[in-house]
N, CA, C and O atoms as a GROMACS GRO file, in nm:
protein
  476
    1UNK      N    1  15.519  14.932  -4.500
    1UNK     CA    2  15.426  15.041  -4.488
    1UNK      C    3  15.284  14.984  -4.475
    1UNK      O    4  15.246  14.893  -4.549
    2UNK      N    5  15.211  15.037  -4.384
    2UNK     CA    6  15.075  14.992  -4.361
    2UNK      C    7  14.986  15.115  -4.353
    2UNK      O    8  14.998  15.195  -4.261
    3UNK      N    9  14.897  15.130  -4.450
    3UNK     CA   10  14.804  15.243  -4.454
    3UNK      C   11  14.877  15.377  -4.447
    3UNK      O   12  14.833  15.468  -4.377
    4UNK      N   13  14.989  15.387  -4.518
    4UNK     CA   14  15.059  15.513  -4.524
    4UNK      C   15  15.145  15.545  -4.403
    4UNK      O   16  15.195  15.657  -4.391
    5UNK      N   17  15.163  15.450  -4.316
    5UNK     CA   18  15.245  15.475  -4.197
    5UNK      C   19  15.372  15.394  -4.207
    5UNK      O   20  15.372  15.282  -4.259
    6UNK      N   21  15.478  15.449  -4.157
    6UNK     CA   22  15.606  15.378  -4.158
    6UNK      C   23  15.617  15.292  -4.033
    6UNK      O   24  15.544  15.310  -3.936
    7UNK      N   25  15.709  15.200  -4.039
    7UNK     CA   26  15.731  15.113  -3.924
    7UNK      C   27  15.797  15.190  -3.811
    7UNK      O   28  15.869  15.287  -3.834
    8UNK      N   29  15.771  15.147  -3.690
    8UNK     CA   30  15.837  15.207  -3.574
    8UNK      C   31  15.962  15.128  -3.546
    8UNK      O   32  15.959  15.006  -3.525
    9UNK      N   33  16.071  15.197  -3.545
    9UNK     CA   34  16.200  15.135  -3.519
    9UNK      C   35  16.241  15.161  -3.374
    9UNK      O   36  16.189  15.252  -3.310
   10UNK      N   37  16.334  15.082  -3.324
   10UNK     CA   38  16.381  15.106  -3.187
   10UNK      C   39  16.437  15.246  -3.167
   10UNK      O   40  16.421  15.304  -3.059
   11UNK      N   41  16.502  15.301  -3.268
   11UNK     CA   42  16.556  15.437  -3.253
   11UNK      C   43  16.442  15.540  -3.240
   11UNK      O   44  16.461  15.644  -3.177
   12UNK      N   45  16.325  15.511  -3.299
   12UNK     CA   46  16.211  15.601  -3.284
   12UNK      C   47  16.163  15.604  -3.139
   12UNK      O   48  16.118  15.708  -3.090
   13UNK      N   49  16.172  15.491  -3.072
   13UNK     CA   50  16.128  15.485  -2.933
   13UNK      C   51  16.224  15.567  -2.846
   13UNK      O   52  16.181  15.637  -2.754
   14UNK      N   53  16.357  15.556  -2.876
   14UNK     CA   54  16.455  15.631  -2.798
   14UNK      C   55  16.451  15.780  -2.826
   14UNK      O   56  16.456  15.861  -2.733
   15UNK      N   57  16.444  15.818  -2.953
   15UNK     CA   58  16.458  15.959  -2.991
   15UNK      C   59  16.326  16.026  -3.030
   15UNK      O   60  16.323  16.146  -3.055
   16UNK      N   61  16.219  15.952  -3.036
   16UNK     CA   62  16.090  16.009  -3.074
   16UNK      C   63  16.068  15.997  -3.224
   16UNK      O   64  16.159  15.967  -3.301
   17UNK      N   65  15.944  16.023  -3.264
   17UNK     CA   66  15.910  16.014  -3.406
   17UNK      C   67  15.960  16.138  -3.479
   17UNK      O   68  15.967  16.246  -3.421
   18UNK      N   69  15.996  16.121  -3.608
   18UNK     CA   70  16.037  16.239  -3.685
   18UNK      C   71  15.922  16.340  -3.692
   18UNK      O   72  15.805  16.302  -3.688
   19UNK      N   73  15.957  16.469  -3.704
   19UNK     CA   74  15.855  16.574  -3.700
   19UNK      C   75  15.764  16.574  -3.823
   19UNK      O   76  15.650  16.620  -3.814
   20UNK      N   77  15.812  16.524  -3.939
   20UNK     CA   78  15.728  16.526  -4.059
   20UNK      C   79  15.624  16.414  -4.059
   20UNK      O   80  15.536  16.413  -4.145
   21UNK      N   81  15.630  16.323  -3.968
   21UNK     CA   82  15.533  16.215  -3.961
   21UNK      C   83  15.402  16.269  -3.906
   21UNK      O   84  15.401  16.330  -3.799
   22UNK      N   85  15.291  16.249  -3.977
   22UNK     CA   86  15.162  16.300  -3.927
   22UNK      C   87  15.121  16.229  -3.799
   22UNK      O   88  15.149  16.110  -3.780
   23UNK      N   89  15.055  16.303  -3.712
   23UNK     CA   90  15.018  16.244  -3.584
   23UNK      C   91  14.882  16.175  -3.589
   23UNK      O   92  14.851  16.094  -3.502
   24UNK      N   93  14.798  16.207  -3.692
   24UNK     CA   94  14.668  16.143  -3.699
   24UNK      C   95  14.638  16.105  -3.845
   24UNK      O   96  14.705  16.149  -3.938
   25UNK      N   97  14.536  16.023  -3.861
   25UNK     CA   98  14.497  15.978  -3.995
   25UNK      C   99  14.442  16.094  -4.077
   25UNK      O  100  14.466  16.102  -4.197
   26UNK      N  101  14.367  16.186  -4.013
   26UNK     CA  102  14.312  16.300  -4.085
   26UNK      C  103  14.422  16.391  -4.137
   26UNK      O  104  14.416  16.441  -4.250
   27UNK      N  105  14.524  16.412  -4.054
   27UNK     CA  106  14.637  16.495  -4.097
   27UNK      C  107  14.711  16.429  -4.213
   27UNK      O  108  14.751  16.497  -4.307
   28UNK      N  109  14.727  16.298  -4.206
   28UNK     CA  110  14.792  16.226  -4.315
   28UNK      C  111  14.711  16.240  -4.444
   28UNK      O  112  14.768  16.263  -4.551
   29UNK      N  113  14.579  16.226  -4.436
   29UNK     CA  114  14.494  16.239  -4.554
   29UNK      C  115  14.502  16.379  -4.614
   29UNK      O  116  14.505  16.394  -4.736
   30UNK      N  117  14.507  16.483  -4.529
   30UNK     CA  118  14.521  16.620  -4.578
   30UNK      C  119  14.652  16.637  -4.654
   30UNK      O  120  14.655  16.692  -4.764
   31UNK      N  121  14.760  16.589  -4.594
   31UNK     CA  122  14.891  16.599  -4.658
   31UNK      C  123  14.894  16.522  -4.790
   31UNK      O  124  14.948  16.570  -4.889
   32UNK      N  125  14.834  16.403  -4.790
   32UNK     CA  126  14.832  16.320  -4.911
   32UNK      C  127  14.751  16.389  -5.021
   32UNK      O  128  14.795  16.392  -5.136
   33UNK      N  129  14.635  16.444  -4.988
   33UNK     CA  130  14.554  16.515  -5.087
   33UNK      C  131  14.628  16.635  -5.144
   33UNK      O  132  14.622  16.660  -5.265
   34UNK      N  133  14.698  16.708  -5.060
   34UNK     CA  134  14.774  16.824  -5.107
   34UNK      C  135  14.886  16.781  -5.202
   34UNK      O  136  14.905  16.841  -5.308
   35UNK      N  137  14.959  16.676  -5.164
   35UNK     CA  138  15.068  16.627  -5.251
   35UNK      C  139  15.014  16.574  -5.383
   35UNK      O  140  15.069  16.602  -5.489
   36UNK      N  141  14.906  16.495  -5.377
   36UNK     CA  142  14.848  16.441  -5.500
   36UNK      C  143  14.793  16.552  -5.589
   36UNK      O  144  14.803  16.544  -5.712
   37UNK      N  145  14.735  16.655  -5.529
   37UNK     CA  146  14.686  16.768  -5.608
   37UNK      C  147  14.799  16.839  -5.681
   37UNK      O  148  14.784  16.874  -5.798
   38UNK      N  149  14.911  16.861  -5.613
   38UNK     CA  150  15.023  16.928  -5.678
   38UNK      C  151  15.085  16.840  -5.786
   38UNK      O  152  15.124  16.889  -5.891
   39UNK      N  153  15.096  16.710  -5.760
   39UNK     CA  154  15.150  16.618  -5.861
   39UNK      C  155  15.057  16.611  -5.982
   39UNK      O  156  15.103  16.606  -6.096
   40UNK      N  157  14.927  16.611  -5.957
   40UNK     CA  158  14.830  16.606  -6.066
   40UNK      C  159  14.838  16.732  -6.152
   40UNK      O  160  14.834  16.723  -6.275
   41UNK      N  161  14.849  16.848  -6.089
   41UNK     CA  162  14.862  16.974  -6.164
   41UNK      C  163  14.991  16.974  -6.246
   41UNK      O  164  14.992  17.018  -6.361
   42UNK      N  165  15.099  16.926  -6.187
   42UNK     CA  166  15.226  16.919  -6.259
   42UNK      C  167  15.215  16.826  -6.380
   42UNK      O  168  15.263  16.858  -6.489
   43UNK      N  169  15.150  16.710  -6.361
   43UNK     CA  170  15.135  16.614  -6.471
   43UNK      C  171  15.049  16.674  -6.582
   43UNK      O  172  15.082  16.656  -6.700
   44UNK      N  173  14.941  16.742  -6.549
   44UNK     CA  174  14.856  16.806  -6.651
   44UNK      C  175  14.935  16.909  -6.732
   44UNK      O  176  14.923  16.916  -6.854
   45UNK      N  177  15.016  16.988  -6.662
   45UNK     CA  178  15.097  17.090  -6.730
   45UNK      C  179  15.197  17.026  -6.825
   45UNK      O  180  15.217  17.073  -6.937
   46UNK      N  181  15.261  16.917  -6.781
   46UNK     CA  182  15.359  16.848  -6.866
   46UNK      C  183  15.291  16.784  -6.987
   46UNK      O  184  15.346  16.786  -7.097
   47UNK      N  185  15.172  16.729  -6.968
   47UNK     CA  186  15.097  16.670  -7.080
   47UNK      C  187  15.060  16.779  -7.180
   47UNK      O  188  15.069  16.758  -7.301
   48UNK      N  189  15.018  16.894  -7.130
   48UNK     CA  190  14.983  17.006  -7.218
   48UNK      C  191  15.104  17.050  -7.300
   48UNK      O  192  15.093  17.070  -7.421
   49UNK      N  193  15.219  17.065  -7.236
   49UNK     CA  194  15.340  17.105  -7.306
   49UNK      C  195  15.381  17.000  -7.410
   49UNK      O  196  15.421  17.035  -7.521
   50UNK      N  197  15.370  16.873  -7.374
   50UNK     CA  198  15.406  16.766  -7.467
   50UNK      C  199  15.311  16.765  -7.586
   50UNK      O  200  15.356  16.746  -7.700
   51UNK      N  201  15.182  16.785  -7.563
   51UNK     CA  202  15.086  16.790  -7.674
   51UNK      C  203  15.117  16.904  -7.769
   51UNK      O  204  15.111  16.888  -7.891
   52UNK      N  205  15.151  17.020  -7.713
   52UNK     CA  206  15.185  17.134  -7.798
   52UNK      C  207  15.311  17.105  -7.880
   52UNK      O  208  15.317  17.139  -7.998
   53UNK      N  209  15.410  17.043  -7.818
   53UNK     CA  210  15.533  17.010  -7.888
   53UNK      C  211  15.507  16.909  -8.000
   53UNK      O  212  15.560  16.922  -8.110
   54UNK      N  213  15.425  16.807  -7.971
   54UNK     CA  214  15.394  16.706  -8.073
   54UNK      C  215  15.316  16.770  -8.189
   54UNK      O  216  15.341  16.736  -8.305
   55UNK      N  217  15.223  16.860  -8.160
   55UNK     CA  218  15.147  16.927  -8.266
   55UNK      C  219  15.239  17.012  -8.353
   55UNK      O  220  15.226  17.013  -8.475
   56UNK      N  221  15.331  17.083  -8.291
   56UNK     CA  222  15.425  17.166  -8.366
   56UNK      C  223  15.509  17.080  -8.460
   56UNK      O  224  15.528  17.115  -8.576
   57UNK      N  225  15.558  16.967  -8.410
   57UNK     CA  226  15.639  16.878  -8.494
   57UNK      C  227  15.556  16.818  -8.608
   57UNK      O  228  15.603  16.809  -8.721
   58UNK      N  229  15.432  16.778  -8.578
   58UNK     CA  230  15.346  16.722  -8.682
   58UNK      C  231  15.316  16.827  -8.789
   58UNK      O  232  15.327  16.800  -8.908
   59UNK      N  233  15.280  16.946  -8.745
   59UNK     CA  234  15.244  17.052  -8.839
   59UNK      C  235  15.361  17.094  -8.927
   59UNK      O  236  15.340  17.137  -9.040
   60UNK      N  237  15.484  17.081  -8.877
   60UNK     CA  238  15.599  17.121  -8.957
   60UNK      C  239  15.620  17.028  -9.076
   60UNK      O  240  15.678  17.069  -9.177
   61UNK      N  241  15.575  16.904  -9.066
   61UNK     CA  242  15.593  16.807  -9.175
   61UNK      C  243  15.465  16.778  -9.253
   61UNK      O  244  15.471  16.718  -9.360
   62UNK      N  245  15.351  16.820  -9.201
   62UNK     CA  246  15.224  16.790  -9.267
   62UNK      C  247  15.211  16.874  -9.395
   62UNK      O  248  15.253  16.989  -9.401
   63UNK      N  249  15.154  16.812  -9.496
   63UNK     CA  250  15.133  16.882  -9.622
   63UNK      C  251  14.984  16.882  -9.654
   63UNK      O  252  14.913  16.787  -9.623
   64UNK      N  253  14.940  16.988  -9.716
   64UNK     CA  254  14.800  17.000  -9.756
   64UNK      C  255  14.791  16.969  -9.905
   64UNK      O  256  14.870  17.020  -9.984
   65UNK      N  257  14.696  16.886  -9.943
   65UNK     CA  258  14.681  16.848 -10.083
   65UNK      C  259  14.575  16.935 -10.148
   65UNK      O  260  14.464  16.952 -10.096
   66UNK      N  261  14.611  16.990 -10.263
   66UNK     CA  262  14.518  17.072 -10.339
   66UNK      C  263  14.494  17.002 -10.473
   66UNK      O  264  14.577  17.008 -10.563
   67UNK      N  265  14.380  16.936 -10.484
   67UNK     CA  266  14.346  16.867 -10.608
   67UNK      C  267  14.256  16.956 -10.692
   67UNK      O  268  14.175  17.033 -10.640
   68UNK      N  269  14.272  16.944 -10.823
   68UNK     CA  270  14.184  17.017 -10.915
   68UNK      C  271  14.091  16.914 -10.979
   68UNK      O  272  14.125  16.796 -10.990
   69UNK      N  273  13.975  16.959 -11.020
   69UNK     CA  274  13.879  16.869 -11.084
   69UNK      C  275  13.944  16.806 -11.207
   69UNK      O  276  13.999  16.876 -11.292
   70UNK      N  277  13.936  16.674 -11.215
   70UNK     CA  278  13.994  16.601 -11.327
   70UNK      C  279  14.130  16.540 -11.298
   70UNK      O  280  14.181  16.464 -11.379
   71UNK      N  281  14.190  16.572 -11.182
   71UNK     CA  282  14.318  16.512 -11.145
   71UNK      C  283  14.301  16.363 -11.122
   71UNK      O  284  14.195  16.318 -11.078
   72UNK      N  285  14.406  16.286 -11.151
   72UNK     CA  286  14.404  16.142 -11.124
   72UNK      C  287  14.460  16.119 -10.985
   72UNK      O  288  14.566  16.169 -10.950
   73UNK      N  289  14.386  16.043 -10.906
   73UNK     CA  290  14.426  16.015 -10.768
   73UNK      C  291  14.412  15.866 -10.740
   73UNK      O  292  14.339  15.796 -10.811
   74UNK      N  293  14.482  15.819 -10.638
   74UNK     CA  294  14.467  15.681 -10.590
   74UNK      C  295  14.402  15.685 -10.452
   74UNK      O  296  14.422  15.781 -10.377
   75UNK      N  297  14.325  15.582 -10.418
   75UNK     CA  298  14.256  15.575 -10.290
   75UNK      C  299  14.324  15.472 -10.202
   75UNK      O  300  14.351  15.360 -10.246
   76UNK      N  301  14.351  15.509 -10.077
   76UNK     CA  302  14.411  15.418  -9.980
   76UNK      C  303  14.301  15.335  -9.918
   76UNK      O  304  14.209  15.389  -9.856
   77UNK      N  305  14.309  15.203  -9.933
   77UNK     CA  306  14.208  15.111  -9.880
   77UNK      C  307  14.281  14.991  -9.819
   77UNK      O  308  14.306  14.893  -9.890
   78UNK      N  309  14.316  14.997  -9.688
   78UNK     CA  310  14.396  14.890  -9.627
   78UNK      C  311  14.317  14.770  -9.578
   78UNK      O  312  14.347  14.718  -9.470
   79UNK      N  313  14.215  14.724  -9.653
   79UNK     CA  314  14.136  14.611  -9.605
   79UNK      C  315  14.218  14.482  -9.618
   79UNK      O  316  14.297  14.465  -9.711
   80UNK      N  317  14.197  14.391  -9.522
   80UNK     CA  318  14.267  14.264  -9.519
   80UNK      C  319  14.202  14.165  -9.612
   80UNK      O  320  14.080  14.151  -9.611
   81UNK      N  321  14.280  14.097  -9.693
   81UNK     CA  322  14.229  13.991  -9.780
   81UNK      C  323  14.280  13.858  -9.728
   81UNK      O  324  14.399  13.843  -9.700
   82UNK      N  325  14.190  13.762  -9.715
   82UNK     CA  326  14.226  13.631  -9.660
   82UNK      C  327  14.320  13.557  -9.753
   82UNK      O  328  14.309  13.565  -9.876
   83UNK      N  329  14.412  13.483  -9.692
   83UNK     CA  330  14.501  13.397  -9.769
   83UNK      C  331  14.620  13.469  -9.830
   83UNK      O  332  14.696  13.409  -9.906
   84UNK      N  333  14.638  13.597  -9.798
   84UNK     CA  334  14.750  13.673  -9.854
   84UNK      C  335  14.814  13.753  -9.743
   84UNK      O  336  14.745  13.820  -9.665
   85UNK      N  337  14.945  13.747  -9.735
   85UNK     CA  338  15.018  13.820  -9.632
   85UNK      C  339  14.991  13.970  -9.644
   85UNK      O  340  14.982  14.021  -9.756
   86UNK      N  341  14.978  14.040  -9.531
   86UNK     CA  342  14.956  14.185  -9.538
   86UNK      C  343  15.067  14.259  -9.612
   86UNK      O  344  15.042  14.364  -9.672
   87UNK      N  345  15.187  14.206  -9.609
   87UNK     CA  346  15.298  14.269  -9.679
   87UNK      C  347  15.280  14.264  -9.830
   87UNK      O  348  15.333  14.349  -9.902
   88UNK      N  349  15.207  14.165  -9.878
   88UNK     CA  350  15.191  14.147 -10.021
   88UNK      C  351  15.060  14.204 -10.075
   88UNK      O  352  15.035  14.197 -10.195
   89UNK      N  353  14.978  14.260  -9.990
   89UNK     CA  354  14.849  14.313 -10.034
   89UNK      C  355  14.865  14.454 -10.090
   89UNK      O  356  14.951  14.530 -10.046
   90UNK      N  357  14.783  14.487 -10.187
   90UNK     CA  358  14.782  14.620 -10.245
   90UNK      C  359  14.687  14.707 -10.165
   90UNK      O  360  14.566  14.681 -10.163
   91UNK      N  361  14.739  14.809 -10.100
   91UNK     CA  362  14.656  14.897 -10.019
   91UNK      C  363  14.603  15.017 -10.097
   91UNK      O  364  14.515  15.088 -10.048
   92UNK      N  365  14.654  15.040 -10.215
   92UNK     CA  366  14.612  15.155 -10.295
   92UNK      C  367  14.531  15.107 -10.414
   92UNK      O  368  14.569  15.013 -10.483
   93UNK      N  369  14.419  15.173 -10.438
   93UNK     CA  370  14.333  15.140 -10.552
   93UNK      C  371  14.323  15.261 -10.643
   93UNK      O  372  14.330  15.375 -10.596
   94UNK      N  373  14.308  15.238 -10.769
   94UNK     CA  374  14.292  15.351 -10.858
   94UNK      C  375  14.354  15.324 -10.993
   94UNK      O  376  14.392  15.210 -11.020
   95UNK      N  377  14.365  15.420 -11.075
   95UNK     CA  378  14.344  15.561 -11.049
   95UNK      C  379  14.196  15.599 -11.058
   95UNK      O  380  14.117  15.534 -11.128
   96UNK      N  381  14.161  15.704 -10.987
   96UNK     CA  382  14.029  15.763 -10.989
   96UNK      C  383  14.041  15.907 -11.040
   96UNK      O  384  14.147  15.969 -11.028
   97UNK      N  385  13.935  15.958 -11.095
   97UNK     CA  386  13.931  16.098 -11.138
   97UNK      C  387  13.870  16.179 -11.026
   97UNK      O  388  13.760  16.150 -10.980
   98UNK      N  389  13.942  16.282 -10.982
   98UNK     CA  390  13.894  16.368 -10.875
   98UNK      C  391  13.773  16.448 -10.924
   98UNK      O  392  13.778  16.512 -11.029
   99UNK      N  393  13.663  16.443 -10.844
   99UNK     CA  394  13.540  16.511 -10.884
   99UNK      C  395  13.513  16.632 -10.795
   99UNK      O  396  13.494  16.742 -10.846
  100UNK      N  397  13.510  16.611 -10.661
  100UNK     CA  398  13.468  16.719 -10.572
  100UNK      C  399  13.526  16.700 -10.433
  100UNK      O  400  13.544  16.587 -10.388
  101UNK      N  401  13.557  16.811 -10.366
  101UNK     CA  402  13.602  16.808 -10.227
  101UNK      C  403  13.480  16.830 -10.139
  101UNK      O  404  13.418  16.936 -10.145
  102UNK      N  405  13.446  16.729 -10.056
  102UNK     CA  406  13.327  16.739  -9.970
  102UNK      C  407  13.356  16.813  -9.841
  102UNK      O  408  13.274  16.894  -9.796
  103UNK      N  409  13.472  16.788  -9.780
  103UNK     CA  410  13.519  16.866  -9.665
  103UNK      C  411  13.672  16.853  -9.661
  103UNK      O  412  13.733  16.814  -9.760
  104UNK      N  413  13.734  16.885  -9.549
  104UNK     CA  414  13.880  16.888  -9.543
  104UNK      C  415  13.945  16.753  -9.568
  104UNK      O  416  14.057  16.747  -9.619
  105UNK      N  417  13.878  16.644  -9.533
  105UNK     CA  418  13.940  16.512  -9.545
  105UNK      C  419  13.865  16.416  -9.636
  105UNK      O  420  13.914  16.306  -9.662
  106UNK      N  421  13.747  16.453  -9.685
  106UNK     CA  422  13.666  16.364  -9.768
  106UNK      C  423  13.656  16.421  -9.909
  106UNK      O  424  13.620  16.537  -9.929
  107UNK      N  425  13.688  16.335 -10.006
  107UNK     CA  426  13.682  16.374 -10.146
  107UNK      C  427  13.593  16.277 -10.221
  107UNK      O  428  13.574  16.163 -10.179
  108UNK      N  429  13.537  16.321 -10.332
  108UNK     CA  430  13.458  16.233 -10.416
  108UNK      C  431  13.538  16.210 -10.543
  108UNK      O  432  13.590  16.303 -10.605
  109UNK      N  433  13.545  16.082 -10.582
  109UNK     CA  434  13.618  16.046 -10.703
  109UNK      C  435  13.534  15.953 -10.789
  109UNK      O  436  13.442  15.887 -10.740
  110UNK      N  437  13.567  15.948 -10.916
  110UNK     CA  438  13.499  15.860 -11.011
  110UNK      C  439  13.603  15.765 -11.067
  110UNK      O  440  13.712  15.808 -11.107
  111UNK      N  441  13.571  15.634 -11.072
  111UNK     CA  442  13.668  15.540 -11.128
  111UNK      C  443  13.690  15.567 -11.277
  111UNK      O  444  13.602  15.615 -11.348
  112UNK      N  445  13.809  15.534 -11.321
  112UNK     CA  446  13.840  15.546 -11.464
  112UNK      C  447  13.748  15.450 -11.540
  112UNK      O  448  13.703  15.352 -11.481
  113UNK      N  449  13.720  15.475 -11.667
  113UNK     CA  450  13.627  15.389 -11.743
  113UNK      C  451  13.669  15.241 -11.745
  113UNK      O  452  13.582  15.154 -11.753
  114UNK      N  453  13.797  15.213 -11.739
  114UNK     CA  454  13.843  15.074 -11.743
  114UNK      C  455  13.837  15.007 -11.606
  114UNK      O  456  13.854  14.885 -11.597
  115UNK      N  457  13.813  15.085 -11.498
  115UNK     CA  458  13.808  15.030 -11.362
  115UNK      C  459  13.665  14.993 -11.326
  115UNK      O  460  13.571  15.055 -11.373
  116UNK      N  461  13.650  14.889 -11.242
  116UNK     CA  462  13.517  14.860 -11.188
  116UNK      C  463  13.494  14.949 -11.067
  116UNK      O  464  13.589  14.981 -10.996
  117UNK      N  465  13.373  14.989 -11.042
  117UNK     CA  466  13.341  15.084 -10.935
  117UNK      C  467  13.356  15.019 -10.798
  117UNK      O  468  13.305  14.910 -10.775
  118UNK      N  469  13.427  15.087 -10.707
  118UNK     CA  470  13.439  15.038 -10.570
  118UNK      C  471  13.419  15.149 -10.469
  118UNK      O  472  13.440  15.127 -10.350
  119UNK      N  473  13.379  15.268 -10.514
  119UNK     CA  474  13.354  15.378 -10.420
  119UNK      C  475  13.208  15.378 -10.381
  119UNK      O  476  13.165  15.462 -10.302
   0.00000   0.00000   0.00000
């Protein structure tokens, strides 16, 4: 294929070119734009459907946490420490005393008296 055109075979010379073959470059570009537009619209629709399906599945398993003031909580802190395998590192710190909910995902906590402050 060269620039969207197929090769000419000996049978094409005897029987003529197939009717779906564009006769000019402009016609080929029009056909290509139309096909790409329809494929693009189809892909967008499929992505939208897939996103909705993934959200539905996520929401079915997601849980909302309701903490009360004074609850003991642990904080997830996955920082890498040198010289120790990631499998052996402690990613959870705490316990902390829950103080206040700042927004949907951010909370304020106070370390227990025996803990050193890291918040």
